[in-house]
Backbone atoms as SQL, in Angstrom:
CREATE TABLE atoms (id INTEGER PRIMARY KEY, chain TEXT, resi INTEGER, resn TEXT, atom TEXT, x REAL, y REAL, z REAL);
INSERT INTO atoms VALUES
  (1, 'A', 1, 'MET', 'N', 72.985, 81.337, -28.087),
  (2, 'A', 1, 'MET', 'CA', 73.808, 82.518, -28.271),
  (3, 'A', 1, 'MET', 'C', 75.191, 82.103, -28.762),
  (4, 'A', 2, 'LYS', 'N', 75.603, 82.668, -29.847),
  (5, 'A', 2, 'LYS', 'CA', 76.944, 82.397, -30.340),
  (6, 'A', 2, 'LYS', 'C', 77.933, 83.331, -29.663),
  (7, 'A', 3, 'GLY', 'N', 79.184, 82.971, -29.715),
  (8, 'A', 3, 'GLY', 'CA', 80.214, 83.848, -29.175),
  (9, 'A', 3, 'GLY', 'C', 80.719, 83.381, -27.837),
  (10, 'A', 4, 'THR', 'N', 81.435, 84.244, -27.186),
  (11, 'A', 4, 'THR', 'CA', 82.050, 83.931, -25.908),
  (12, 'A', 4, 'THR', 'C', 81.032, 84.042, -24.787),
  (13, 'A', 5, 'TYR', 'N', 81.109, 83.115, -23.833),
  (14, 'A', 5, 'TYR', 'CA', 80.206, 83.108, -22.685),
  (15, 'A', 5, 'TYR', 'C', 80.377, 84.380, -21.866),
  (16, 'A', 6, 'LEU', 'N', 79.260, 84.905, -21.377),
  (17, 'A', 6, 'LEU', 'CA', 79.250, 86.105, -20.552),
  (18, 'A', 6, 'LEU', 'C', 78.501, 85.786, -19.266),
  (19, 'A', 7, 'GLY', 'N', 79.209, 85.804, -18.124),
  (20, 'A', 7, 'GLY', 'CA', 78.582, 85.529, -16.840),
  (21, 'A', 7, 'GLY', 'C', 77.771, 86.715, -16.344),
  (22, 'A', 8, 'GLU', 'N', 76.990, 86.496, -15.290),
  (23, 'A', 8, 'GLU', 'CA', 76.112, 87.543, -14.760),
  (24, 'A', 8, 'GLU', 'C', 76.902, 88.782, -14.327),
  (25, 'A', 9, 'PHE', 'N', 77.976, 88.587, -13.574),
  (26, 'A', 9, 'PHE', 'CA', 78.763, 89.727, -13.102),
  (27, 'A', 9, 'PHE', 'C', 79.367, 90.478, -14.286),
  (28, 'A', 10, 'GLU', 'N', 79.899, 89.730, -15.243),
  (29, 'A', 10, 'GLU', 'CA', 80.458, 90.367, -16.442),
  (30, 'A', 10, 'GLU', 'C', 79.391, 91.133, -17.210),
  (31, 'A', 11, 'GLU', 'N', 78.197, 90.572, -17.275),
  (32, 'A', 11, 'GLU', 'CA', 77.090, 91.265, -17.950),
  (33, 'A', 11, 'GLU', 'C', 76.789, 92.598, -17.269),
  (34, 'A', 12, 'ILE', 'N', 76.770, 92.601, -15.943),
  (35, 'A', 12, 'ILE', 'CA', 76.494, 93.836, -15.207),
  (36, 'A', 12, 'ILE', 'C', 77.618, 94.842, -15.415),
  (37, 'A', 13, 'VAL', 'N', 78.860, 94.382, -15.418),
  (38, 'A', 13, 'VAL', 'CA', 79.988, 95.277, -15.681),
  (39, 'A', 13, 'VAL', 'C', 79.872, 95.863, -17.082),
  (40, 'A', 14, 'LEU', 'N', 79.586, 95.022, -18.059),
  (41, 'A', 14, 'LEU', 'CA', 79.468, 95.478, -19.442),
  (42, 'A', 14, 'LEU', 'C', 78.326, 96.477, -19.601),
  (43, 'A', 15, 'LEU', 'N', 77.194, 96.197, -18.981),
  (44, 'A', 15, 'LEU', 'CA', 76.065, 97.135, -19.016),
  (45, 'A', 15, 'LEU', 'C', 76.430, 98.468, -18.362),
  (46, 'A', 16, 'THR', 'N', 77.173, 98.399, -17.274),
  (47, 'A', 16, 'THR', 'CA', 77.571, 99.619, -16.569),
  (48, 'A', 16, 'THR', 'C', 78.526, 100.449, -17.409),
  (49, 'A', 17, 'VAL', 'N', 79.436, 99.818, -18.107),
  (50, 'A', 17, 'VAL', 'CA', 80.326, 100.540, -19.021),
  (51, 'A', 17, 'VAL', 'C', 79.485, 101.243, -20.084),
  (52, 'A', 18, 'ALA', 'N', 78.471, 100.565, -20.600),
  (53, 'A', 18, 'ALA', 'CA', 77.600, 101.171, -21.609),
  (54, 'A', 18, 'ALA', 'C', 76.839, 102.368, -21.026),
  (55, 'A', 19, 'VAL', 'N', 76.389, 102.250, -19.789),
  (56, 'A', 19, 'VAL', 'CA', 75.659, 103.346, -19.131),
  (57, 'A', 19, 'VAL', 'C', 76.564, 104.562, -18.940),
  (58, 'A', 20, 'LEU', 'N', 77.780, 104.326, -18.482),
  (59, 'A', 20, 'LEU', 'CA', 78.695, 105.430, -18.187),
  (60, 'A', 20, 'LEU', 'C', 79.327, 106.046, -19.431),
  (61, 'A', 21, 'ALA', 'N', 79.310, 105.317, -20.526),
  (62, 'A', 21, 'ALA', 'CA', 79.858, 105.783, -21.808),
  (63, 'A', 21, 'ALA', 'C', 81.304, 106.256, -21.646),
  (64, 'A', 22, 'GLU', 'N', 81.593, 107.495, -21.971),
  (65, 'A', 22, 'GLU', 'CA', 82.976, 107.994, -21.970),
  (66, 'A', 22, 'GLU', 'C', 83.563, 108.192, -20.573),
  (67, 'A', 23, 'ALA', 'N', 82.745, 108.094, -19.541),
  (68, 'A', 23, 'ALA', 'CA', 83.223, 108.273, -18.162),
  (69, 'A', 23, 'ALA', 'C', 83.452, 106.937, -17.464),
  (70, 'A', 24, 'ALA', 'N', 83.577, 105.848, -18.231),
  (71, 'A', 24, 'ALA', 'CA', 83.698, 104.510, -17.648),
  (72, 'A', 24, 'ALA', 'C', 85.145, 104.176, -17.312),
  (73, 'A', 25, 'TYR', 'N', 85.486, 104.262, -16.037),
  (74, 'A', 25, 'TYR', 'CA', 86.786, 103.815, -15.537),
  (75, 'A', 25, 'TYR', 'C', 86.523, 103.081, -14.227),
  (76, 'A', 26, 'GLY', 'N', 87.501, 102.366, -13.717),
  (77, 'A', 26, 'GLY', 'CA', 87.329, 101.456, -12.584),
  (78, 'A', 26, 'GLY', 'C', 86.449, 101.933, -11.447),
  (79, 'A', 27, 'ASN', 'N', 86.827, 103.033, -10.793),
  (80, 'A', 27, 'ASN', 'CA', 86.063, 103.499, -9.628),
  (81, 'A', 27, 'ASN', 'C', 84.662, 103.960, -9.995),
  (82, 'A', 28, 'ALA', 'N', 84.505, 104.606, -11.135),
  (83, 'A', 28, 'ALA', 'CA', 83.177, 105.059, -11.568),
  (84, 'A', 28, 'ALA', 'C', 82.273, 103.852, -11.849),
  (85, 'A', 29, 'ILE', 'N', 82.846, 102.823, -12.452),
  (86, 'A', 29, 'ILE', 'CA', 82.082, 101.601, -12.730),
  (87, 'A', 29, 'ILE', 'C', 81.657, 100.954, -11.414),
  (88, 'A', 30, 'LEU', 'N', 82.592, 100.847, -10.475),
  (89, 'A', 30, 'LEU', 'CA', 82.300, 100.279, -9.154),
  (90, 'A', 30, 'LEU', 'C', 81.163, 101.032, -8.470),
  (91, 'A', 31, 'GLU', 'N', 81.260, 102.352, -8.408),
  (92, 'A', 31, 'GLU', 'CA', 80.246, 103.161, -7.730),
  (93, 'A', 31, 'GLU', 'C', 78.876, 103.001, -8.379),
  (94, 'A', 32, 'GLU', 'N', 78.832, 103.020, -9.695),
  (95, 'A', 32, 'GLU', 'CA', 77.553, 102.873, -10.407),
  (96, 'A', 32, 'GLU', 'C', 76.949, 101.488, -10.162),
  (97, 'A', 33, 'MET', 'N', 77.793, 100.465, -10.172),
  (98, 'A', 33, 'MET', 'CA', 77.309, 99.103, -9.919),
  (99, 'A', 33, 'MET', 'C', 76.756, 98.963, -8.504),
  (100, 'A', 34, 'GLU', 'N', 77.447, 99.552, -7.531),
  (101, 'A', 34, 'GLU', 'CA', 76.981, 99.463, -6.142),
  (102, 'A', 34, 'GLU', 'C', 75.643, 100.167, -5.974),
  (103, 'A', 35, 'ILE', 'N', 75.477, 101.305, -6.621),
  (104, 'A', 35, 'ILE', 'CA', 74.206, 102.036, -6.543),
  (105, 'A', 35, 'ILE', 'C', 73.084, 101.215, -7.175),
  (106, 'A', 36, 'ARG', 'N', 73.337, 100.697, -8.351),
  (107, 'A', 36, 'ARG', 'CA', 72.286, 99.994, -9.098),
  (108, 'A', 36, 'ARG', 'C', 71.962, 98.616, -8.550),
  (109, 'A', 37, 'THR', 'N', 72.939, 97.924, -7.975),
  (110, 'A', 37, 'THR', 'CA', 72.688, 96.576, -7.451),
  (111, 'A', 37, 'THR', 'C', 72.380, 96.580, -5.959),
  (112, 'A', 38, 'ASN', 'N', 72.660, 97.704, -5.300),
  (113, 'A', 38, 'ASN', 'CA', 72.495, 97.810, -3.845),
  (114, 'A', 38, 'ASN', 'C', 73.314, 96.724, -3.130),
  (115, 'A', 39, 'ARG', 'N', 74.517, 96.492, -3.649),
  (116, 'A', 39, 'ARG', 'CA', 75.438, 95.513, -3.068),
  (117, 'A', 39, 'ARG', 'C', 76.812, 96.144, -2.939),
  (118, 'A', 40, 'LYS', 'N', 77.593, 95.674, -1.981),
  (119, 'A', 40, 'LYS', 'CA', 78.984, 96.076, -1.837),
  (120, 'A', 40, 'LYS', 'C', 79.801, 95.218, -2.798),
  (121, 'A', 41, 'ILE', 'N', 80.606, 95.861, -3.618),
  (122, 'A', 41, 'ILE', 'CA', 81.382, 95.157, -4.636),
  (123, 'A', 41, 'ILE', 'C', 82.853, 95.487, -4.452),
  (124, 'A', 42, 'ASN', 'N', 83.693, 94.503, -4.637),
  (125, 'A', 42, 'ASN', 'CA', 85.135, 94.655, -4.495),
  (126, 'A', 42, 'ASN', 'C', 85.718, 95.234, -5.787),
  (127, 'A', 43, 'LEU', 'N', 86.529, 96.274, -5.669),
  (128, 'A', 43, 'LEU', 'CA', 87.135, 96.909, -6.840),
  (129, 'A', 43, 'LEU', 'C', 87.987, 95.926, -7.634),
  (130, 'A', 44, 'SER', 'N', 88.678, 95.030, -6.955),
  (131, 'A', 44, 'SER', 'CA', 89.509, 94.072, -7.683),
  (132, 'A', 44, 'SER', 'C', 88.653, 93.119, -8.523),
  (133, 'A', 45, 'ALA', 'N', 87.445, 92.812, -8.073),
  (134, 'A', 45, 'ALA', 'CA', 86.532, 91.976, -8.863),
  (135, 'A', 45, 'ALA', 'C', 86.116, 92.707, -10.134),
  (136, 'A', 46, 'VAL', 'N', 85.885, 94.012, -10.017),
  (137, 'A', 46, 'VAL', 'CA', 85.534, 94.827, -11.184),
  (138, 'A', 46, 'VAL', 'C', 86.706, 94.852, -12.156),
  (139, 'A', 47, 'HIS', 'N', 87.912, 95.099, -11.645),
  (140, 'A', 47, 'HIS', 'CA', 89.090, 95.142, -12.515),
  (141, 'A', 47, 'HIS', 'C', 89.323, 93.788, -13.202),
  (142, 'A', 48, 'SER', 'N', 89.121, 92.702, -12.488),
  (143, 'A', 48, 'SER', 'CA', 89.280, 91.369, -13.085),
  (144, 'A', 48, 'SER', 'C', 88.270, 91.161, -14.210),
  (145, 'A', 49, 'ALA', 'N', 87.037, 91.557, -13.963),
  (146, 'A', 49, 'ALA', 'CA', 85.998, 91.419, -14.988),
  (147, 'A', 49, 'ALA', 'C', 86.303, 92.295, -16.195),
  (148, 'A', 50, 'LEU', 'N', 86.761, 93.521, -15.956),
  (149, 'A', 50, 'LEU', 'CA', 87.115, 94.412, -17.062),
  (150, 'A', 50, 'LEU', 'C', 88.227, 93.791, -17.911),
  (151, 'A', 51, 'HIS', 'N', 89.211, 93.213, -17.247),
  (152, 'A', 51, 'HIS', 'CA', 90.310, 92.563, -17.960),
  (153, 'A', 51, 'HIS', 'C', 89.793, 91.401, -18.810),
  (154, 'A', 52, 'ARG', 'N', 88.931, 90.561, -18.223),
  (155, 'A', 52, 'ARG', 'CA', 88.366, 89.422, -18.960),
  (156, 'A', 52, 'ARG', 'C', 87.541, 89.898, -20.154),
  (157, 'A', 53, 'LEU', 'N', 86.722, 90.930, -19.927),
  (158, 'A', 53, 'LEU', 'CA', 85.872, 91.448, -21.005),
  (159, 'A', 53, 'LEU', 'C', 86.696, 92.039, -22.141),
  (160, 'A', 54, 'GLU', 'N', 87.796, 92.678, -21.780),
  (161, 'A', 54, 'GLU', 'CA', 88.676, 93.234, -22.809),
  (162, 'A', 54, 'GLU', 'C', 89.367, 92.099, -23.578),
  (163, 'A', 55, 'LYS', 'N', 89.799, 91.093, -22.867),
  (164, 'A', 55, 'LYS', 'CA', 90.467, 89.952, -23.494),
  (165, 'A', 55, 'LYS', 'C', 89.516, 89.211, -24.430),
  (166, 'A', 56, 'LYS', 'N', 88.231, 89.141, -24.075),
  (167, 'A', 56, 'LYS', 'CA', 87.225, 88.465, -24.898),
  (168, 'A', 56, 'LYS', 'C', 86.770, 89.325, -26.085),
  (169, 'A', 57, 'GLY', 'N', 87.142, 90.610, -26.073),
  (170, 'A', 57, 'GLY', 'CA', 86.776, 91.485, -27.184),
  (171, 'A', 57, 'GLY', 'C', 85.500, 92.278, -26.986),
  (172, 'A', 58, 'PHE', 'N', 84.919, 92.231, -25.785),
  (173, 'A', 58, 'PHE', 'CA', 83.690, 92.971, -25.501),
  (174, 'A', 58, 'PHE', 'C', 83.970, 94.444, -25.187),
  (175, 'A', 59, 'LEU', 'N', 85.179, 94.725, -24.720),
  (176, 'A', 59, 'LEU', 'CA', 85.580, 96.079, -24.345),
  (177, 'A', 59, 'LEU', 'C', 86.928, 96.414, -24.961),
  (178, 'A', 60, 'LYS', 'N', 87.188, 97.703, -25.076),
  (179, 'A', 60, 'LYS', 'CA', 88.538, 98.180, -25.382),
  (180, 'A', 60, 'LYS', 'C', 88.833, 99.288, -24.380),
  (181, 'A', 61, 'SER', 'N', 90.114, 99.559, -24.165),
  (182, 'A', 61, 'SER', 'CA', 90.491, 100.563, -23.175),
  (183, 'A', 61, 'SER', 'C', 91.438, 101.584, -23.774),
  (184, 'A', 62, 'ARG', 'N', 91.519, 102.707, -23.087),
  (185, 'A', 62, 'ARG', 'CA', 92.461, 103.761, -23.457),
  (186, 'A', 62, 'ARG', 'C', 92.868, 104.469, -22.174),
  (187, 'A', 63, 'ARG', 'N', 94.035, 105.068, -22.192),
  (188, 'A', 63, 'ARG', 'CA', 94.534, 105.816, -21.038),
  (189, 'A', 63, 'ARG', 'C', 94.159, 107.285, -21.185),
  (190, 'A', 64, 'GLY', 'N', 93.699, 107.873, -20.074),
  (191, 'A', 64, 'GLY', 'CA', 93.412, 109.305, -20.041),
  (192, 'A', 64, 'GLY', 'C', 94.693, 110.080, -19.793),
  (193, 'A', 65, 'GLU', 'N', 94.538, 111.361, -19.669),
  (194, 'A', 65, 'GLU', 'CA', 95.682, 112.235, -19.407),
  (195, 'A', 65, 'GLU', 'C', 96.095, 112.133, -17.937),
  (196, 'A', 66, 'PRO', 'N', 97.386, 112.272, -17.648),
  (197, 'A', 66, 'PRO', 'CA', 97.824, 112.277, -16.244),
  (198, 'A', 66, 'PRO', 'C', 97.295, 113.528, -15.535),
  (199, 'A', 67, 'THR', 'N', 96.953, 113.367, -14.261),
  (200, 'A', 67, 'THR', 'CA', 96.457, 114.509, -13.489),
  (201, 'A', 67, 'THR', 'C', 97.233, 114.635, -12.190),
  (202, 'A', 68, 'ALA', 'N', 97.343, 115.861, -11.713),
  (203, 'A', 68, 'ALA', 'CA', 98.043, 116.124, -10.449),
  (204, 'A', 68, 'ALA', 'C', 97.292, 115.498, -9.280),
  (205, 'A', 69, 'VAL', 'N', 95.958, 115.492, -9.372),
  (206, 'A', 69, 'VAL', 'CA', 95.129, 114.914, -8.306),
  (207, 'A', 69, 'VAL', 'C', 95.463, 113.448, -8.093),
  (208, 'A', 70, 'ARG', 'N', 95.817, 112.759, -9.156),
  (209, 'A', 70, 'ARG', 'CA', 96.143, 111.328, -9.082),
  (210, 'A', 70, 'ARG', 'C', 97.643, 111.100, -9.018),
  (211, 'A', 71, 'GLY', 'N', 98.395, 112.123, -8.686),
  (212, 'A', 71, 'GLY', 'CA', 99.846, 111.989, -8.577),
  (213, 'A', 71, 'GLY', 'C', 100.509, 111.675, -9.908),
  (214, 'A', 72, 'GLY', 'N', 99.934, 112.191, -10.983),
  (215, 'A', 72, 'GLY', 'CA', 100.490, 111.964, -12.313),
  (216, 'A', 72, 'GLY', 'C', 100.025, 110.675, -12.973),
  (217, 'A', 73, 'LYS', 'N', 99.218, 109.895, -12.265),
  (218, 'A', 73, 'LYS', 'CA', 98.713, 108.652, -12.849),
  (219, 'A', 73, 'LYS', 'C', 97.592, 108.946, -13.839),
  (220, 'A', 74, 'ARG', 'N', 97.447, 108.056, -14.801),
  (221, 'A', 74, 'ARG', 'CA', 96.402, 108.202, -15.808),
  (222, 'A', 74, 'ARG', 'C', 95.295, 107.186, -15.558),
  (223, 'A', 75, 'LYS', 'N', 94.038, 107.600, -15.707),
  (224, 'A', 75, 'LYS', 'CA', 92.914, 106.678, -15.582),
  (225, 'A', 75, 'LYS', 'C', 92.843, 105.806, -16.822),
  (226, 'A', 76, 'LYS', 'N', 92.369, 104.592, -16.623),
  (227, 'A', 76, 'LYS', 'CA', 92.141, 103.681, -17.746),
  (228, 'A', 76, 'LYS', 'C', 90.634, 103.675, -18.016),
  (229, 'A', 77, 'TYR', 'N', 90.263, 104.191, -19.171),
  (230, 'A', 77, 'TYR', 'CA', 88.860, 104.280, -19.566),
  (231, 'A', 77, 'TYR', 'C', 88.486, 103.095, -20.448),
  (232, 'A', 78, 'TYR', 'N', 87.245, 102.632, -20.301),
  (233, 'A', 78, 'TYR', 'CA', 86.758, 101.492, -21.060),
  (234, 'A', 78, 'TYR', 'C', 85.608, 101.907, -21.964),
  (235, 'A', 79, 'GLU', 'N', 85.544, 101.227, -23.103),
  (236, 'A', 79, 'GLU', 'CA', 84.498, 101.489, -24.081),
  (237, 'A', 79, 'GLU', 'C', 84.005, 100.146, -24.611),
  (238, 'A', 80, 'ILE', 'N', 82.712, 100.036, -24.769),
  (239, 'A', 80, 'ILE', 'CA', 82.138, 98.807, -25.292),
  (240, 'A', 80, 'ILE', 'C', 82.407, 98.724, -26.800),
  (241, 'A', 81, 'THR', 'N', 82.737, 97.540, -27.271),
  (242, 'A', 81, 'THR', 'CA', 83.020, 97.323, -28.691),
  (243, 'A', 81, 'THR', 'C', 81.732, 96.897, -29.404),
  (244, 'A', 82, 'PRO', 'N', 81.722, 96.902, -30.721),
  (245, 'A', 82, 'PRO', 'CA', 80.551, 96.388, -31.441),
  (246, 'A', 82, 'PRO', 'C', 80.218, 94.942, -31.058),
  (247, 'A', 83, 'PHE', 'N', 81.246, 94.125, -30.805),
  (248, 'A', 83, 'PHE', 'CA', 81.029, 92.752, -30.349),
  (249, 'A', 83, 'PHE', 'C', 80.339, 92.740, -28.982),
  (250, 'A', 84, 'GLY', 'N', 80.721, 93.670, -28.102),
  (251, 'A', 84, 'GLY', 'CA', 80.086, 93.784, -26.795),
  (252, 'A', 84, 'GLY', 'C', 78.647, 94.234, -26.906),
  (253, 'A', 85, 'VAL', 'N', 78.379, 95.175, -27.794),
  (254, 'A', 85, 'VAL', 'CA', 77.002, 95.633, -28.028),
  (255, 'A', 85, 'VAL', 'C', 76.153, 94.470, -28.506),
  (256, 'A', 86, 'ARG', 'N', 76.685, 93.697, -29.444),
  (257, 'A', 86, 'ARG', 'CA', 75.944, 92.550, -29.984),
  (258, 'A', 86, 'ARG', 'C', 75.672, 91.525, -28.887),
  (259, 'A', 87, 'ALA', 'N', 76.649, 91.296, -28.028),
  (260, 'A', 87, 'ALA', 'CA', 76.468, 90.339, -26.924),
  (261, 'A', 87, 'ALA', 'C', 75.346, 90.796, -25.998),
  (262, 'A', 88, 'LEU', 'N', 75.307, 92.081, -25.678),
  (263, 'A', 88, 'LEU', 'CA', 74.241, 92.604, -24.815),
  (264, 'A', 88, 'LEU', 'C', 72.886, 92.511, -25.503),
  (265, 'A', 89, 'GLN', 'N', 72.847, 92.772, -26.802),
  (266, 'A', 89, 'GLN', 'CA', 71.587, 92.648, -27.542),
  (267, 'A', 89, 'GLN', 'C', 71.096, 91.208, -27.535),
  (268, 'A', 90, 'ASP', 'N', 72.008, 90.267, -27.715),
  (269, 'A', 90, 'ASP', 'CA', 71.641, 88.845, -27.690),
  (270, 'A', 90, 'ASP', 'C', 71.106, 88.434, -26.323),
  (271, 'A', 91, 'ILE', 'N', 71.780, 88.890, -25.271),
  (272, 'A', 91, 'ILE', 'CA', 71.347, 88.549, -23.913),
  (273, 'A', 91, 'ILE', 'C', 69.971, 89.145, -23.631),
  (274, 'A', 92, 'ARG', 'N', 69.781, 90.392, -24.036),
  (275, 'A', 92, 'ARG', 'CA', 68.484, 91.044, -23.821),
  (276, 'A', 92, 'ARG', 'C', 67.376, 90.294, -24.554),
  (277, 'A', 93, 'GLU', 'N', 67.639, 89.912, -25.787),
  (278, 'A', 93, 'GLU', 'CA', 66.662, 89.172, -26.586),
  (279, 'A', 93, 'GLU', 'C', 66.321, 87.836, -25.922),
  (280, 'A', 94, 'LEU', 'N', 67.338, 87.133, -25.453),
  (281, 'A', 94, 'LEU', 'CA', 67.130, 85.858, -24.772),
  (282, 'A', 94, 'LEU', 'C', 66.278, 86.042, -23.520),
  (283, 'A', 95, 'ARG', 'N', 66.644, 87.003, -22.696),
  (284, 'A', 95, 'ARG', 'CA', 65.913, 87.230, -21.444),
  (285, 'A', 95, 'ARG', 'C', 64.474, 87.662, -21.702),
  (286, 'A', 96, 'GLU', 'N', 64.269, 88.578, -22.644),
  (287, 'A', 96, 'GLU', 'CA', 62.911, 89.035, -22.953),
  (288, 'A', 96, 'GLU', 'C', 62.063, 87.887, -23.498),
  (289, 'A', 97, 'GLY', 'N', 62.676, 87.028, -24.318),
  (290, 'A', 97, 'GLY', 'CA', 61.952, 85.867, -24.835),
  (291, 'A', 97, 'GLY', 'C', 61.543, 84.913, -23.737),
  (292, 'A', 98, 'LEU', 'N', 62.438, 84.688, -22.790),
  (293, 'A', 98, 'LEU', 'CA', 62.114, 83.814, -21.665),
  (294, 'A', 98, 'LEU', 'C', 61.019, 84.433, -20.790),
  (295, 'A', 99, 'TRP', 'N', 61.142, 85.712, -20.453),
  (296, 'A', 99, 'TRP', 'CA', 60.132, 86.376, -19.633),
  (297, 'A', 99, 'TRP', 'C', 58.765, 86.344, -20.310),
  (298, 'A', 100, 'SER', 'N', 58.735, 86.587, -21.594),
  (299, 'A', 100, 'SER', 'CA', 57.447, 86.615, -22.297),
  (300, 'A', 100, 'SER', 'C', 56.850, 85.223, -22.460),
  (301, 'A', 101, 'SER', 'N', 57.628, 84.178, -22.264),
  (302, 'A', 101, 'SER', 'CA', 57.137, 82.809, -22.392),
  (303, 'A', 101, 'SER', 'C', 56.627, 82.221, -21.089),
  (304, 'A', 102, 'ILE', 'N', 56.788, 82.920, -19.983),
  (305, 'A', 102, 'ILE', 'CA', 56.316, 82.418, -18.694),
  (306, 'A', 102, 'ILE', 'C', 54.800, 82.542, -18.649),
  (307, 'A', 103, 'PRO', 'N', 54.098, 81.430, -18.391),
  (308, 'A', 103, 'PRO', 'CA', 52.635, 81.530, -18.253),
  (309, 'A', 103, 'PRO', 'C', 52.283, 82.494, -17.119),
  (310, 'A', 104, 'ASP', 'N', 51.247, 83.262, -17.318),
  (311, 'A', 104, 'ASP', 'CA', 50.876, 84.327, -16.383),
  (312, 'A', 104, 'ASP', 'C', 50.846, 83.899, -14.921),
  (313, 'A', 105, 'MET', 'N', 50.279, 82.769, -14.617),
  (314, 'A', 105, 'MET', 'CA', 50.097, 82.384, -13.221),
  (315, 'A', 105, 'MET', 'C', 51.297, 81.633, -12.633),
  (316, 'A', 106, 'SER', 'N', 52.248, 81.201, -13.448),
  (317, 'A', 106, 'SER', 'CA', 53.340, 80.376, -12.906),
  (318, 'A', 106, 'SER', 'C', 54.227, 81.112, -11.916),
  (319, 'A', 107, 'LEU', 'N', 54.305, 82.434, -11.986),
  (320, 'A', 107, 'LEU', 'CA', 55.114, 83.195, -11.027),
  (321, 'A', 107, 'LEU', 'C', 54.389, 83.400, -9.697),
  (322, 'A', 108, 'TYR', 'N', 53.113, 83.100, -9.669),
  (323, 'A', 108, 'TYR', 'CA', 52.324, 83.366, -8.463),
  (324, 'A', 108, 'TYR', 'C', 51.972, 82.123, -7.679),
  (325, 'A', 109, 'LYS', 'N', 52.458, 80.969, -8.100),
  (326, 'A', 109, 'LYS', 'CA', 52.176, 79.725, -7.368),
  (327, 'A', 109, 'LYS', 'C', 52.878, 79.773, -6.018),
  (328, 'A', 110, 'SER', 'N', 52.148, 79.430, -4.978),
  (329, 'A', 110, 'SER', 'CA', 52.739, 79.490, -3.632),
  (330, 'A', 110, 'SER', 'C', 53.287, 78.139, -3.183),
  (331, 'A', 111, 'ASN', 'N', 53.092, 77.084, -3.922),
  (332, 'A', 111, 'ASN', 'CA', 53.529, 75.761, -3.507),
  (333, 'A', 111, 'ASN', 'C', 54.792, 75.324, -4.209),
  (334, 'A', 112, 'LEU', 'N', 55.737, 76.225, -4.414),
  (335, 'A', 112, 'LEU', 'CA', 56.979, 75.854, -5.096),
  (336, 'A', 112, 'LEU', 'C', 57.977, 75.280, -4.157);
């Protein structure tokens, strides 16, 4: 795979941003990840990953409108870039190729 390295957690964050589309912001990403992974995730870990992904060019961000509910604060929304889409396509291709190359019985051996 060419390009910048993408770790497992970053991959899940990037996939979650793609799933949420225009509604992808910190807390929404966290909640979706916790539901899908069935794990407790730290919001600061999500924010760190979002920052890294944006710095690497996989994501871009924009500020939403200020709301009274948030005390005038604006949400930061994330969107996957074409480079991020390509990275996910490459990862999917790699994983599918590996899965399809596993001999049928090798996953069922009990003496590992």
